[in-house]
N, C-alpha and C positions, 0 to 999 in steps of 0.2 A: 290470553296469548291465542293468536290465531297464526295460521300459516297459508302462505299462498303462493303457487309454484308461478314463477315469472317465464322460467326459460326452462323447459326439459331437458335431460341429456341428448346428446347428439349421436349417441350411439348406443348399442347394449352391450353388457359385458362380456358376452359370448356373441359370436357370429354364427350364421346358419352354416357357414363352412365349416366351423370348429364344432358344431354339432353333429353335420352329416359325417365328419371324419369320426368322432366318438362313436357314432352308431354304426360306423363302417358301411355307409349307404355310398352306393355309387350312382351319379347323375343327379339332375336337379330336379326330379320328379315330385318329391316330398317337400321341396324346398318352403312352400307357402305354409304348409302345417308345422313344419321345424320353427318359422317364424312366428307363428301364433303361440306355439307350444313355450318358445323363449320368451315373448311377451307375457305369458301367465307366469312364468317361474319368477322372472323378473319382478313383476309386480307383487308377487308374494313376499320380497326380501326386501325392495327399495322404497327408500321415500317414507313420509308420513303414517302410511297405512301398512307399511311392509315390517315384517315380524323382527328385523334385524334394527328398526327405527334409526336407519343412517341412508345417506345419498351415496351409491355406488359410484356411476360416471357421473363428471362434473354437472351440476345442474343450478340454477339461480332460484332463491327463494326470497319471500318478503314476511318477516315476522313482526305483527302487529302487537303492540302493548298499549295500556291505558296510561302510563306513565312509565318513567326510567327506573323508578323503585329504588333498591339499594346500589351498593358501589357496583356491583358486577351483574352484566346480563348473559346468561348463559345460552348459547345459540344452539338448536338442535339439528340433527341430522349430521353427525360426524361423518366424515372429518371436516372441519372447516378449513376451507382454502383463504378465504379473503372476504373482507366487508366492503361492499360496493358504495352504500351510502347509508347516512342515518338522517332523518327528517323527523321533525317534530313540530307540532302547533304551539305556539308561546302561549301566554295567559291571555294576550289580545286578541288570539284568533287567527294570527297569522302563521303561515307554514314557513318553517325555517329550514335549512340545512345546517347539519353541524360539521364544522372543519374537521377534516380528517386529522390535524393536529389537536384536536381537541379530546382524542379518545385513543385507546390503544385496544390492538387485537390481538388475542392470544390463540392462533392458529391451531390447528390439529384435532385430535381426538377429543378433547373436553374444550372446545372452541368456547371463549367469550368474549364480552367487549366490556372494556372498562374505561371509566374518564381518565383522560391524561394525569400524569403525577402532579399532586399538587391542585386539582380542580375538582369540581363536583358535575353533576349532572345539570343542565338547565331546567327552569320551571318549565312546567307544561300546561296546559288547559286541562280542566278535567274533564274530560270525555272520552269515549271509547275510541281507541285507536289512534290516541294522540301522539304516538312514537311509533315510528317505520324503519325497520332495519333490513336493508337487502343485504344478501349474502351469497356467496358461490361456497358449496359443498361438495363434497365428492373426493374420488382417489386421483382423477386425472381425466384427461379427454378421451384417452383412448381405453379399448378393452382391456390391454395388458397392464393396465395402469391399477385395477382392481386386483386385490390378492389373489394368489392362486388358488387358496383353499374356498375362496367364495365361489370362484369361475369354476372350480371342479365340482362344487355343491350344485351350480346350475346346469352343468352338464348332466350329473347323475339325474337331476330333478327331469330335464328334458327327456332323458332317456327312459325313464319311468312312466313318462305321459306317453310317448312314442309305442312303447311296448304295451301298455294298459291303457287302450283308448275309451274302455268302457267303464261304468261304474264298478268298483270292488265291493262287492257284497256278502261274500263269504267269510266269516271271522270277522274278529274285532279290527277296526281300521288302526294299522301301525305305519309310523313313517319308516324311511329308511335311514337306520341308526348311523350310516357313514355320513349321510347328509347332516344329521344332527351333529356329529361329532366335529366334521369341517366348519360349520357354522358357529359353535358354541362361542369360541373366542371374540366374536364380533357381534355376539348379541348386547344391546344396551339393556342394563338393568336399572330400574327406577326405583327409588326408594318409596 
């Protein structure tokens, strides 16, 4: 399984203005620093490498598989919004696009793709990346679509970055328990 981002999010889950309000800053003198801190905090949580293992603001991805495999294909980066296309290399080596009537999409938290009732997946050529699924994941296109707990955790992370701009070396490295508590319900647990 390989993932490639096709279209990044069009917005961040929190805005510079929200961060400025949270920190009770007046004027725009710190806006470029805040934008960088927001980007850092978001990258810590969002996407394939993020600790939440999910998409926050809507984004498009492509999942590449060597075959269709079993009955259901689990799609990563919840919540799944939609499947854009399913393409595959047939046994003769020609690229085919699977009709949307040939599969069912279970959108949401545990997003998956299944063959339509009474059908099976088509045969594919035995090669790497023979199946490609393009899909959209995320809570929505606007920052306000992201759950309030995640947005609050991001504001706390940005606040911590703003107040502690240098490396903290005294004592053990301890995270913010409030951030951990806010994010706990959204962490993906993999068997």
